[in-house]
Every structure is written in structure tokens, then in C-alpha cells.
SEGUKOL-826768 format. One record per residue (C-alpha): residue number from 1; residue in one letter; y, z, x. Coordinates in nm, 4 decimals, decimal comma, padded with zeros to 6 digits. Last residue first. Layout:
BEGIN
@num->NUM&residuo->a&Y->Y&Z->Z&X->X
...
end
This chain:
BEGIN
@num->155&residuo->l&Y->14,9806&Z->08,6378&X->04,7429
@num->154&residuo->l&Y->15,3459&Z->08,6147&X->04,7669
@num->153&residuo->l&Y->15,5432&Z->08,4939&X->04,4628
@num->152&residuo->h&Y->15,9015&Z->08,4098&X->04,4940
@num->151&residuo->e&Y->16,1300&Z->08,2684&X->04,2005
@num->150&residuo->l&Y->15,9877&Z->08,4640&X->03,8978
@num->149&residuo->r&Y->16,2205&Z->08,4386&X->03,6206
@num->148&residuo->v&Y->15,9586&Z->08,3786&X->03,3375
@num->147&residuo->l&Y->15,7075&Z->08,6197&X->03,4600
@num->146&residuo->g&Y->15,5490&Z->08,6729&X->03,1167
@num->145&residuo->y&Y->15,3158&Z->08,3696&X->03,1537
@num->144&residuo->l&Y->15,1857&Z->08,5119&X->03,5005
@num->143&residuo->a&Y->15,0634&Z->08,8331&X->03,3467
@num->142&residuo->s&Y->14,9069&Z->08,6757&X->03,0407
@num->141&residuo->s&Y->14,7301&Z->08,4376&X->03,2766
@num->140&residuo->p&Y->14,5370&Z->08,7356&X->03,4359
@num->139&residuo->v&Y->14,5540&Z->08,7261&X->03,8162
@num->138&residuo->t&Y->14,1715&Z->08,6541&X->03,9197
@num->137&residuo->g&Y->13,9400&Z->08,9081&X->04,0446
@num->136&residuo->t&Y->13,9913&Z->09,1033&X->04,3612
@num->135&residuo->l&Y->14,2748&Z->09,2776&X->04,5483
@num->134&residuo->m&Y->14,2160&Z->09,3978&X->04,8961
@num->133&residuo->n&Y->14,5629&Z->09,3737&X->05,0151
@num->132&residuo->v&Y->14,7473&Z->09,1301&X->05,2609
@num->131&residuo->s&Y->14,9866&Z->08,9642&X->04,9868
@num->130&residuo->l&Y->15,0902&Z->09,1288&X->04,6765
@num->129&residuo->s&Y->15,4584&Z->09,0451&X->04,6994
@num->128&residuo->l&Y->15,6758&Z->08,9677&X->04,3630
@num->127&residuo->f&Y->16,0256&Z->08,8310&X->04,3688
@num->126&residuo->r&Y->16,2184&Z->08,7389&X->04,0586
@num->125&residuo->l&Y->16,0851&Z->09,0118&X->03,8076
@num->124&residuo->n&Y->16,3164&Z->09,0216&X->03,4936
@num->123&residuo->r&Y->16,0272&Z->08,9680&X->03,2446
@num->122&residuo->l&Y->15,8139&Z->09,2494&X->03,3744
@num->121&residuo->d&Y->15,5994&Z->09,2766&X->03,0884
@num->120&residuo->g&Y->15,3560&Z->09,0200&X->03,2077
@num->119&residuo->f&Y->15,2637&Z->09,2568&X->03,4952
@num->118&residuo->s&Y->15,1031&Z->09,4674&X->03,2213
@num->117&residuo->e&Y->14,7911&Z->09,2589&X->03,2678
@num->116&residuo->p&Y->14,7221&Z->09,4502&X->03,5748
@num->115&residuo->v&Y->14,6549&Z->09,2637&X->03,8893
@num->114&residuo->t&Y->14,3010&Z->09,3691&X->03,9873
@num->113&residuo->g&Y->14,1152&Z->09,6365&X->04,2088
@num->112&residuo->t&Y->14,2167&Z->09,7314&X->04,5557
@num->111&residuo->l&Y->14,5534&Z->09,8030&X->04,7212
@num->110&residuo->s&Y->14,5389&Z->09,8761&X->05,1043
@num->109&residuo->m&Y->14,9038&Z->09,8005&X->05,1967
@num->108&residuo->e&Y->15,0605&Z->09,4714&X->05,3472
@num->107&residuo->g&Y->15,2167&Z->09,3743&X->05,0082
@num->106&residuo->l&Y->15,3451&Z->09,5876&X->04,7355
@num->105&residuo->a&Y->15,6932&Z->09,4524&X->04,7042
@num->104&residuo->l&Y->15,8494&Z->09,4404&X->04,3721
@num->103&residuo->s&Y->16,1882&Z->09,2747&X->04,2903
@num->102&residuo->e&Y->16,3655&Z->09,2286&X->03,9718
@num->101&residuo->l&Y->16,2414&Z->09,5381&X->03,7827
@num->100&residuo->r&Y->16,4592&Z->09,5874&X->03,4542
@num->99&residuo->e&Y->16,1684&Z->09,6292&X->03,2189
@num->98&residuo->l&Y->15,9753&Z->09,8847&X->03,4392
@num->97&residuo->k&Y->15,7000&Z->09,9508&X->03,1970
@num->96&residuo->g&Y->15,4658&Z->09,6991&X->03,3671
@num->95&residuo->i&Y->15,4550&Z->09,9430&X->03,6484
@num->94&residuo->s&Y->15,2415&Z->10,1625&X->03,4103
@num->93&residuo->s&Y->14,9493&Z->09,9496&X->03,5016
@num->92&residuo->t&Y->14,9113&Z->10,1483&X->03,8259
@num->91&residuo->i&Y->14,8036&Z->09,9274&X->04,1082
@num->90&residuo->t&Y->14,4648&Z->10,0432&X->04,2305
@num->89&residuo->g&Y->14,3871&Z->10,2487&X->04,5447
@num->88&residuo->h&Y->14,5822&Z->10,2733&X->04,8660
@num->87&residuo->i&Y->14,9129&Z->10,3613&X->05,0161
@num->86&residuo->k&Y->14,9057&Z->10,3185&X->05,4011
@num->85&residuo->t&Y->15,2626&Z->10,1724&X->05,4009
@num->84&residuo->g&Y->15,3662&Z->09,8059&X->05,4971
@num->83&residuo->g&Y->15,4926&Z->09,7373&X->05,1320
@num->82&residuo->t&Y->15,6373&Z->10,0305&X->04,9270
@num->81&residuo->w&Y->15,9330&Z->09,8451&X->04,7910
@num->80&residuo->l&Y->16,0597&Z->09,8810&X->04,4516
@num->79&residuo->i&Y->16,3808&Z->09,7121&X->04,3216
@num->78&residuo->r&Y->16,5394&Z->09,7198&X->03,9662
@num->77&residuo->l&Y->16,4259&Z->10,0720&X->03,8820
@num->76&residuo->s&Y->16,6340&Z->10,2195&X->03,5820
@num->75&residuo->s&Y->16,3175&Z->10,2937&X->03,3742
@num->74&residuo->m&Y->16,1665&Z->10,5195&X->03,6246
@num->73&residuo->q&Y->15,8897&Z->10,6205&X->03,3763
@num->72&residuo->g&Y->15,6414&Z->10,3627&X->03,5504
@num->71&residuo->l&Y->15,6780&Z->10,5187&X->03,8790
@num->70&residuo->i&Y->15,5308&Z->10,8383&X->03,7352
@num->69&residuo->e&Y->15,1783&Z->10,6925&X->03,7775
@num->68&residuo->p&Y->15,2297&Z->10,7420&X->04,1458
@num->67&residuo->l&Y->15,0972&Z->10,4506&X->04,3603
@num->66&residuo->t&Y->14,8015&Z->10,5989&X->04,5518
@num->65&residuo->g&Y->14,7932&Z->10,8325&X->04,8706
@num->64&residuo->t&Y->14,9506&Z->10,7558&X->05,1902
@num->63&residuo->i&Y->15,2923&Z->10,7194&X->05,3464
@num->62&residuo->d&Y->15,2832&Z->10,6032&X->05,7112
@num->61&residuo->n&Y->15,6279&Z->10,4014&X->05,6822
@num->60&residuo->y&Y->15,6946&Z->10,0470&X->05,6547
@num->59&residuo->g&Y->15,8280&Z->10,0266&X->05,3166
@num->58&residuo->l&Y->15,9599&Z->10,3404&X->05,1075
@num->57&residuo->d&Y->16,2356&Z->10,1347&X->04,9227
@num->56&residuo->l&Y->16,3573&Z->10,2612&X->04,6077
@num->55&residuo->l&Y->16,6465&Z->10,0957&X->04,4313
@num->54&residuo->e&Y->16,7567&Z->10,1514&X->04,0654
@num->53&residuo->l&Y->16,7278&Z->10,5319&X->04,0727
@num->52&residuo->k&Y->16,9291&Z->10,6755&X->03,7630
@num->51&residuo->s&Y->16,6214&Z->10,8846&X->03,6524
@num->50&residuo->l&Y->16,5567&Z->11,0497&X->03,9677
@num->49&residuo->n&Y->16,3235&Z->11,3135&X->03,8223
@num->48&residuo->g&Y->16,0295&Z->11,0670&X->03,8813
@num->47&residuo->i&Y->16,0457&Z->11,1523&X->04,2401
@num->46&residuo->s&Y->15,9114&Z->11,4756&X->04,1454
@num->45&residuo->p&Y->15,5617&Z->11,3426&X->04,1843
@num->44&residuo->p&Y->15,6093&Z->11,3403&X->04,5484
@num->43&residuo->t&Y->15,5092&Z->11,0292&X->04,7303
@num->42&residuo->t&Y->15,2400&Z->11,1089&X->04,9593
@num->41&residuo->g&Y->15,2340&Z->11,2139&X->05,3269
@num->40&residuo->v&Y->15,3883&Z->11,0642&X->05,6159
@num->39&residuo->l&Y->15,7578&Z->10,9226&X->05,7246
@num->38&residuo->g&Y->15,7682&Z->10,7489&X->06,0482
@num->37&residuo->n&Y->16,0738&Z->10,5283&X->05,9603
@num->36&residuo->g&Y->16,0915&Z->10,1551&X->05,8690
@num->35&residuo->a&Y->16,2251&Z->10,2037&X->05,5175
@num->34&residuo->l&Y->16,3844&Z->10,5159&X->05,3755
@num->33&residuo->n&Y->16,6188&Z->10,3315&X->05,1502
@num->32&residuo->v&Y->16,7010&Z->10,5440&X->04,8121
@num->31&residuo->e&Y->16,9566&Z->10,3856&X->04,5807
@num->30&residuo->v&Y->17,0871&Z->10,5124&X->04,2530
@num->29&residuo->l&Y->17,0853&Z->10,8886&X->04,3284
@num->28&residuo->k&Y->17,2798&Z->11,1090&X->04,0907
@num->27&residuo->s&Y->17,0286&Z->11,3752&X->04,0616
@num->26&residuo->l&Y->17,0158&Z->11,4612&X->04,4387
@num->25&residuo->l&Y->16,7515&Z->11,7162&X->04,3568
@num->24&residuo->t&Y->16,4701&Z->11,4634&X->04,4185
@num->23&residuo->m&Y->16,5551&Z->11,4629&X->04,7857
@num->22&residuo->e&Y->16,4291&Z->11,8125&X->04,8039
@num->21&residuo->d&Y->16,0831&Z->11,6836&X->04,7738
@num->20&residuo->p&Y->16,1426&Z->11,5677&X->05,1334
@num->19&residuo->l&Y->15,9129&Z->11,2843&X->05,2210
@num->18&residuo->p&Y->15,6839&Z->11,4274&X->05,5025
@num->17&residuo->g&Y->15,7450&Z->11,4212&X->05,8597
@num->16&residuo->t&Y->15,9182&Z->11,1877&X->06,0812
@num->15&residuo->l&Y->16,2494&Z->10,9948&X->06,0848
@num->14&residuo->n&Y->16,2761&Z->10,7047&X->06,3495
@num->13&residuo->n&Y->16,6063&Z->10,6032&X->06,1930
@num->12&residuo->l&Y->16,5231&Z->10,2604&X->06,0682
@num->11&residuo->r&Y->16,6147&Z->10,3068&X->05,7029
@num->10&residuo->l&Y->16,8247&Z->10,6203&X->05,6207
@num->9&residuo->d&Y->17,0221&Z->10,4822&X->05,3301
@num->8&residuo->l&Y->17,0821&Z->10,7702&X->05,0472
@num->7&residuo->t&Y->17,3183&Z->10,6311&X->04,8077
@num->6&residuo->t&Y->17,4568&Z->10,8046&X->04,4887
@num->5&residuo->v&Y->17,5496&Z->11,1456&X->04,6445
@num->4&residuo->a&Y->17,7945&Z->11,3332&X->04,4233
@num->3&residuo->g&Y->17,6017&Z->11,5722&X->04,2068
@num->2&residuo->s&Y->17,3951&Z->11,7204&X->04,4964
@num->1&residuo->l&Y->17,7106&Z->11,7716&X->04,7118
end
């Protein structure tokens, strides 16, 4: 079974407990949608083992901790949504390495600090939500100029 599953869509199922580390054993996963549940704990670093993952939606759960640096190594990601979680801290600059990223939702969290200049490397980004956070400073012009395909910006 672990070699055959490409989509794990368990959104809006009232799931509780921590994100299962065993999920990362499903090496062929392309889409993981766990949005709108009652999941708690932190994002396991082993999530970086899902090298084929294109969609990761963990939004609207009670997930805590910080955005894992390992996210920047998930080069197949096109959609990353963690909005509406209890994730806090700064936005990892490694997100700028996600060259295929088209949609990034980091709104309604407790993020602090500034928008990394590396966002300018997200040349395929069409949707960006950073609203309802505690970000400070100005958005670097180098980050904005690189977002040549951006259609929706929520600050």
C-alpha cells in the first residue's frame, strides 16, 4: 500500500492528535490535505522525505511550532497552505527555494519578523497570503519584483 498511495485527502474529518509521522512512509504521495481538523503538535521533520509532494495543506488545525526549515527542500511543492494554525516564529527564508510554488498561504498564524528577500525567487507564485500575522518592517522590493506572476496578494 505504501508504494501506491498518491493522494491523502482527509480534510474536514474531525481528526485529532498529532500529525502521524508514519504518513511520511507513503513515499509516492503527491497531495496531502489535512485541513480543517483538530490536529495538534508540530510538523514532523520527516515530512521532507515526501520528495514528490506537490500539495501540502495543513491549514486550520491546532498545529504549533515553527515553519520547518526542511520545507525549502521539498522542491516539488506547488501549493503550501498552513494558514489558520498556531505556527509561530519567523518565515524561513528556505521557502524561497521552492521554485515551483504557485500558492502560499501563511495567513492567520502568529508569524513575526520580516518577509524574507528570498520570496523574490518564487517566480511562479500566483497567490500569497500573509494577512493576520505580526510581521514587521517593509516588504523588500527585491521580493516584490521577483513575483512576476502574482495575481492575489493578501497582507
